[in-house]
Biotite code that builds the C-alpha atoms (Angstrom):
import biotite.structure as struc

atoms = struc.array([
    struc.Atom([0.000, 0.000, 0.000], chain_id="A", res_id=1, res_name="MET", atom_name="CA", element="C"),
    struc.Atom([1.407, 3.388, -0.958], chain_id="A", res_id=2, res_name="THR", atom_name="CA", element="C"),
    struc.Atom([0.173, 6.730, 0.292], chain_id="A", res_id=3, res_name="SER", atom_name="CA", element="C"),
    struc.Atom([0.519, 10.098, -1.411], chain_id="A", res_id=4, res_name="PRO", atom_name="CA", element="C"),
    struc.Atom([3.759, 11.954, -1.068], chain_id="A", res_id=5, res_name="GLN", atom_name="CA", element="C"),
    struc.Atom([4.063, 14.900, 1.260], chain_id="A", res_id=6, res_name="THR", atom_name="CA", element="C"),
    struc.Atom([5.942, 18.040, 0.295], chain_id="A", res_id=7, res_name="ALA", atom_name="CA", element="C"),
    struc.Atom([7.293, 20.977, 2.186], chain_id="A", res_id=8, res_name="VAL", atom_name="CA", element="C"),
    struc.Atom([7.979, 23.972, -0.031], chain_id="A", res_id=9, res_name="ASP", atom_name="CA", element="C"),
    struc.Atom([9.318, 26.650, 2.291], chain_id="A", res_id=10, res_name="THR", atom_name="CA", element="C"),
    struc.Atom([12.014, 27.556, 1.470], chain_id="A", res_id=11, res_name="PRO", atom_name="CA", element="C"),
    struc.Atom([12.130, 26.336, -2.120], chain_id="A", res_id=12, res_name="ALA", atom_name="CA", element="C"),
    struc.Atom([15.531, 24.634, -1.736], chain_id="A", res_id=13, res_name="GLU", atom_name="CA", element="C"),
    struc.Atom([14.303, 22.599, 1.250], chain_id="A", res_id=14, res_name="ALA", atom_name="CA", element="C"),
    struc.Atom([11.838, 20.084, -0.136], chain_id="A", res_id=15, res_name="GLN", atom_name="CA", element="C"),
    struc.Atom([11.100, 16.633, 1.189], chain_id="A", res_id=16, res_name="LEU", atom_name="CA", element="C"),
    struc.Atom([8.776, 14.042, -0.291], chain_id="A", res_id=17, res_name="TYR", atom_name="CA", element="C"),
    struc.Atom([7.878, 10.905, 1.627], chain_id="A", res_id=18, res_name="ILE", atom_name="CA", element="C"),
    struc.Atom([6.415, 7.778, 0.104], chain_id="A", res_id=19, res_name="GLU", atom_name="CA", element="C"),
    struc.Atom([4.881, 5.367, 2.606], chain_id="A", res_id=20, res_name="VAL", atom_name="CA", element="C"),
    struc.Atom([4.507, 1.650, 1.931], chain_id="A", res_id=21, res_name="SER", atom_name="CA", element="C"),
    struc.Atom([3.638, -1.267, 4.183], chain_id="A", res_id=22, res_name="THR", atom_name="CA", element="C"),
    struc.Atom([4.538, -4.931, 3.831], chain_id="A", res_id=23, res_name="ALA", atom_name="CA", element="C"),
    struc.Atom([3.247, -7.058, 6.681], chain_id="A", res_id=24, res_name="GLY", atom_name="CA", element="C"),
    struc.Atom([4.018, -5.153, 9.867], chain_id="A", res_id=25, res_name="ARG", atom_name="CA", element="C"),
    struc.Atom([6.962, -3.227, 8.409], chain_id="A", res_id=26, res_name="VAL", atom_name="CA", element="C"),
    struc.Atom([6.253, 0.304, 7.238], chain_id="A", res_id=27, res_name="THR", atom_name="CA", element="C"),
    struc.Atom([8.813, 1.972, 4.993], chain_id="A", res_id=28, res_name="THR", atom_name="CA", element="C"),
    struc.Atom([9.140, 5.736, 4.714], chain_id="A", res_id=29, res_name="LEU", atom_name="CA", element="C"),
    struc.Atom([11.122, 6.566, 1.551], chain_id="A", res_id=30, res_name="ARG", atom_name="CA", element="C"),
    struc.Atom([12.470, 10.087, 1.736], chain_id="A", res_id=31, res_name="LEU", atom_name="CA", element="C"),
    struc.Atom([13.292, 12.078, -1.378], chain_id="A", res_id=32, res_name="VAL", atom_name="CA", element="C"),
    struc.Atom([14.893, 15.522, -1.196], chain_id="A", res_id=33, res_name="GLY", atom_name="CA", element="C"),
    struc.Atom([16.411, 17.328, 1.744], chain_id="A", res_id=34, res_name="VAL", atom_name="CA", element="C"),
    struc.Atom([16.296, 16.438, 5.440], chain_id="A", res_id=35, res_name="LEU", atom_name="CA", element="C"),
    struc.Atom([16.951, 19.588, 7.444], chain_id="A", res_id=36, res_name="ASN", atom_name="CA", element="C"),
    struc.Atom([15.418, 21.901, 10.028], chain_id="A", res_id=37, res_name="VAL", atom_name="CA", element="C"),
    struc.Atom([12.632, 22.866, 7.623], chain_id="A", res_id=38, res_name="TYR", atom_name="CA", element="C"),
    struc.Atom([11.638, 19.316, 6.682], chain_id="A", res_id=39, res_name="THR", atom_name="CA", element="C"),
    struc.Atom([12.089, 17.230, 9.866], chain_id="A", res_id=40, res_name="VAL", atom_name="CA", element="C"),
    struc.Atom([8.564, 18.126, 11.050], chain_id="A", res_id=41, res_name="PRO", atom_name="CA", element="C"),
    struc.Atom([7.222, 16.351, 7.952], chain_id="A", res_id=42, res_name="VAL", atom_name="CA", element="C"),
    struc.Atom([9.180, 13.204, 8.834], chain_id="A", res_id=43, res_name="LEU", atom_name="CA", element="C"),
    struc.Atom([8.043, 13.367, 12.470], chain_id="A", res_id=44, res_name="ALA", atom_name="CA", element="C"),
    struc.Atom([4.432, 13.749, 11.340], chain_id="A", res_id=45, res_name="ALA", atom_name="CA", element="C"),
    struc.Atom([4.746, 10.789, 8.969], chain_id="A", res_id=46, res_name="ARG", atom_name="CA", element="C"),
    struc.Atom([6.117, 8.612, 11.785], chain_id="A", res_id=47, res_name="VAL", atom_name="CA", element="C"),
    struc.Atom([3.213, 9.703, 14.008], chain_id="A", res_id=48, res_name="ASP", atom_name="CA", element="C"),
    struc.Atom([0.763, 8.955, 11.208], chain_id="A", res_id=49, res_name="ASP", atom_name="CA", element="C"),
    struc.Atom([2.267, 5.509, 10.647], chain_id="A", res_id=50, res_name="ALA", atom_name="CA", element="C"),
    struc.Atom([1.967, 4.738, 14.369], chain_id="A", res_id=51, res_name="VAL", atom_name="CA", element="C"),
    struc.Atom([-1.668, 5.867, 14.371], chain_id="A", res_id=52, res_name="LYS", atom_name="CA", element="C"),
    struc.Atom([-2.308, 3.457, 11.499], chain_id="A", res_id=53, res_name="HIS", atom_name="CA", element="C"),
    struc.Atom([-0.796, 0.523, 13.381], chain_id="A", res_id=54, res_name="GLY", atom_name="CA", element="C"),
    struc.Atom([2.858, 0.556, 12.337], chain_id="A", res_id=55, res_name="ALA", atom_name="CA", element="C"),
    struc.Atom([4.911, -1.542, 14.698], chain_id="A", res_id=56, res_name="TRP", atom_name="CA", element="C"),
    struc.Atom([8.262, -1.242, 12.956], chain_id="A", res_id=57, res_name="SER", atom_name="CA", element="C"),
    struc.Atom([9.488, 1.462, 10.590], chain_id="A", res_id=58, res_name="ILE", atom_name="CA", element="C"),
    struc.Atom([12.305, 1.709, 8.070], chain_id="A", res_id=59, res_name="VAL", atom_name="CA", element="C"),
    struc.Atom([13.346, 5.258, 7.186], chain_id="A", res_id=60, res_name="VAL", atom_name="CA", element="C"),
    struc.Atom([14.988, 4.992, 3.767], chain_id="A", res_id=61, res_name="SER", atom_name="CA", element="C"),
    struc.Atom([17.401, 7.778, 2.851], chain_id="A", res_id=62, res_name="LEU", atom_name="CA", element="C"),
    struc.Atom([18.341, 6.325, -0.535], chain_id="A", res_id=63, res_name="ASP", atom_name="CA", element="C"),
    struc.Atom([17.124, 9.408, -2.411], chain_id="A", res_id=64, res_name="GLN", atom_name="CA", element="C"),
    struc.Atom([17.995, 12.107, 0.104], chain_id="A", res_id=65, res_name="VAL", atom_name="CA", element="C"),
    struc.Atom([20.260, 14.713, -1.491], chain_id="A", res_id=66, res_name="ASP", atom_name="CA", element="C"),
    struc.Atom([21.280, 16.539, 1.679], chain_id="A", res_id=67, res_name="GLN", atom_name="CA", element="C"),
    struc.Atom([21.059, 15.802, 5.372], chain_id="A", res_id=68, res_name="VAL", atom_name="CA", element="C"),
    struc.Atom([21.648, 18.115, 8.278], chain_id="A", res_id=69, res_name="ASP", atom_name="CA", element="C"),
    struc.Atom([23.144, 15.362, 10.435], chain_id="A", res_id=70, res_name="ALA", atom_name="CA", element="C"),
    struc.Atom([22.351, 16.979, 13.796], chain_id="A", res_id=71, res_name="GLU", atom_name="CA", element="C"),
    struc.Atom([18.714, 17.627, 12.961], chain_id="A", res_id=72, res_name="VAL", atom_name="CA", element="C"),
    struc.Atom([18.323, 14.334, 11.096], chain_id="A", res_id=73, res_name="GLY", atom_name="CA", element="C"),
    struc.Atom([19.738, 12.256, 13.939], chain_id="A", res_id=74, res_name="ILE", atom_name="CA", element="C"),
    struc.Atom([17.600, 14.167, 16.417], chain_id="A", res_id=75, res_name="GLY", atom_name="CA", element="C"),
    struc.Atom([14.316, 13.373, 14.668], chain_id="A", res_id=76, res_name="VAL", atom_name="CA", element="C"),
    struc.Atom([15.363, 9.757, 14.104], chain_id="A", res_id=77, res_name="LEU", atom_name="CA", element="C"),
    struc.Atom([16.249, 9.273, 17.779], chain_id="A", res_id=78, res_name="LEU", atom_name="CA", element="C"),
    struc.Atom([12.977, 10.862, 18.934], chain_id="A", res_id=79, res_name="ARG", atom_name="CA", element="C"),
    struc.Atom([11.058, 8.647, 16.529], chain_id="A", res_id=80, res_name="SER", atom_name="CA", element="C"),
    struc.Atom([12.982, 5.571, 17.699], chain_id="A", res_id=81, res_name="LEU", atom_name="CA", element="C"),
    struc.Atom([12.164, 6.359, 21.342], chain_id="A", res_id=82, res_name="ARG", atom_name="CA", element="C"),
    struc.Atom([8.503, 6.745, 20.432], chain_id="A", res_id=83, res_name="ARG", atom_name="CA", element="C"),
    struc.Atom([8.495, 3.388, 18.659], chain_id="A", res_id=84, res_name="MET", atom_name="CA", element="C"),
    struc.Atom([10.312, 1.677, 21.546], chain_id="A", res_id=85, res_name="GLN", atom_name="CA", element="C"),
    struc.Atom([7.723, 3.073, 23.950], chain_id="A", res_id=86, res_name="GLY", atom_name="CA", element="C"),
    struc.Atom([5.145, 1.168, 21.915], chain_id="A", res_id=87, res_name="LEU", atom_name="CA", element="C"),
    struc.Atom([7.306, -1.994, 21.858], chain_id="A", res_id=88, res_name="ASP", atom_name="CA", element="C"),
    struc.Atom([8.167, -1.257, 18.241], chain_id="A", res_id=89, res_name="GLY", atom_name="CA", element="C"),
    struc.Atom([11.365, -0.372, 16.447], chain_id="A", res_id=90, res_name="TYR", atom_name="CA", element="C"),
    struc.Atom([12.751, 2.060, 13.891], chain_id="A", res_id=91, res_name="LEU", atom_name="CA", element="C"),
    struc.Atom([15.822, 1.558, 11.709], chain_id="A", res_id=92, res_name="VAL", atom_name="CA", element="C"),
    struc.Atom([17.456, 3.597, 8.978], chain_id="A", res_id=93, res_name="VAL", atom_name="CA", element="C"),
    struc.Atom([18.486, 2.537, 5.471], chain_id="A", res_id=94, res_name="ALA", atom_name="CA", element="C"),
    struc.Atom([21.284, 4.875, 4.440], chain_id="A", res_id=95, res_name="ASP", atom_name="CA", element="C"),
    struc.Atom([23.187, 3.644, 1.368], chain_id="A", res_id=96, res_name="PRO", atom_name="CA", element="C"),
    struc.Atom([25.220, 6.836, 1.067], chain_id="A", res_id=97, res_name="ALA", atom_name="CA", element="C"),
    struc.Atom([26.292, 6.646, 4.706], chain_id="A", res_id=98, res_name="GLY", atom_name="CA", element="C"),
    struc.Atom([25.225, 10.228, 5.443], chain_id="A", res_id=99, res_name="LEU", atom_name="CA", element="C"),
    struc.Atom([23.618, 9.367, 8.769], chain_id="A", res_id=100, res_name="ILE", atom_name="CA", element="C"),
    struc.Atom([25.721, 6.263, 9.447], chain_id="A", res_id=101, res_name="ARG", atom_name="CA", element="C"),
    struc.Atom([28.937, 8.321, 9.674], chain_id="A", res_id=102, res_name="ARG", atom_name="CA", element="C"),
    struc.Atom([27.288, 10.872, 11.956], chain_id="A", res_id=103, res_name="ALA", atom_name="CA", element="C"),
    struc.Atom([25.826, 8.119, 14.173], chain_id="A", res_id=104, res_name="VAL", atom_name="CA", element="C"),
    struc.Atom([29.232, 6.437, 14.453], chain_id="A", res_id=105, res_name="LYS", atom_name="CA", element="C"),
    struc.Atom([31.024, 9.720, 15.207], chain_id="A", res_id=106, res_name="ALA", atom_name="CA", element="C"),
    struc.Atom([28.607, 10.446, 18.063], chain_id="A", res_id=107, res_name="ARG", atom_name="CA", element="C"),
    struc.Atom([28.835, 6.932, 19.529], chain_id="A", res_id=108, res_name="GLY", atom_name="CA", element="C"),
    struc.Atom([25.182, 6.160, 18.811], chain_id="A", res_id=109, res_name="LEU", atom_name="CA", element="C"),
    struc.Atom([25.708, 2.994, 16.761], chain_id="A", res_id=110, res_name="ALA", atom_name="CA", element="C"),
    struc.Atom([24.350, 0.814, 19.582], chain_id="A", res_id=111, res_name="LEU", atom_name="CA", element="C"),
    struc.Atom([21.217, 2.950, 19.784], chain_id="A", res_id=112, res_name="VAL", atom_name="CA", element="C"),
    struc.Atom([20.211, 3.647, 16.185], chain_id="A", res_id=113, res_name="LEU", atom_name="CA", element="C"),
    struc.Atom([20.545, 0.793, 13.678], chain_id="A", res_id=114, res_name="ALA", atom_name="CA", element="C"),
    struc.Atom([21.673, 1.981, 10.249], chain_id="A", res_id=115, res_name="VAL", atom_name="CA", element="C"),
    struc.Atom([21.678, -0.464, 7.323], chain_id="A", res_id=116, res_name="PHE", atom_name="CA", element="C"),
    struc.Atom([23.427, -0.051, 3.963], chain_id="A", res_id=117, res_name="PRO", atom_name="CA", element="C"),
    struc.Atom([20.245, -0.835, 1.997], chain_id="A", res_id=118, res_name="ALA", atom_name="CA", element="C"),
    struc.Atom([16.475, -0.699, 2.425], chain_id="A", res_id=119, res_name="GLU", atom_name="CA", element="C"),
    struc.Atom([16.086, -4.422, 1.734], chain_id="A", res_id=120, res_name="GLU", atom_name="CA", element="C"),
    struc.Atom([18.516, -5.312, 4.550], chain_id="A", res_id=121, res_name="ALA", atom_name="CA", element="C"),
    struc.Atom([16.625, -3.062, 6.968], chain_id="A", res_id=122, res_name="ALA", atom_name="CA", element="C"),
    struc.Atom([13.250, -4.580, 6.030], chain_id="A", res_id=123, res_name="VAL", atom_name="CA", element="C"),
    struc.Atom([14.656, -8.115, 6.336], chain_id="A", res_id=124, res_name="ASP", atom_name="CA", element="C"),
    struc.Atom([16.074, -7.293, 9.780], chain_id="A", res_id=125, res_name="PHE", atom_name="CA", element="C"),
    struc.Atom([12.736, -5.969, 11.037], chain_id="A", res_id=126, res_name="LEU", atom_name="CA", element="C"),
    struc.Atom([10.810, -8.896, 9.567], chain_id="A", res_id=127, res_name="ALA", atom_name="CA", element="C"),
    struc.Atom([13.109, -11.386, 11.331], chain_id="A", res_id=128, res_name="SER", atom_name="CA", element="C"),
    struc.Atom([13.091, -9.301, 14.523], chain_id="A", res_id=129, res_name="TRP", atom_name="CA", element="C"),
    struc.Atom([9.299, -9.459, 14.611], chain_id="A", res_id=130, res_name="GLN", atom_name="CA", element="C"),
    struc.Atom([9.308, -13.207, 14.032], chain_id="A", res_id=131, res_name="ALA", atom_name="CA", element="C"),
    struc.Atom([11.488, -13.826, 17.086], chain_id="A", res_id=132, res_name="SER", atom_name="CA", element="C"),
])
């Protein structure tokens, strides 16, 4: 199931589109564009919306993200992860370019926020995690 994309257009250079799909109990949020101070509220809202619609585990895919403000991006991902954990769920990141992975490692957060090199690996991890 795919939902419509969401866009933020202020300012013009800070746009983020999010495609939502669900397979079983894994919801994937595919981000396209820029993840920064202007667009993180859209990601936070999409996570909240997914939770309201029964998401138990979420993959945030950054495959098509052009730019990431690492501080802001990690902040929204950690807040979303805490929210999911409070509901006995989980959130992981698929970051093929390593934009967030490097920032997570540099801040010593690798044991807190799981970052996978590809969306498929992240989905497979969550599917097996749920089965156990």
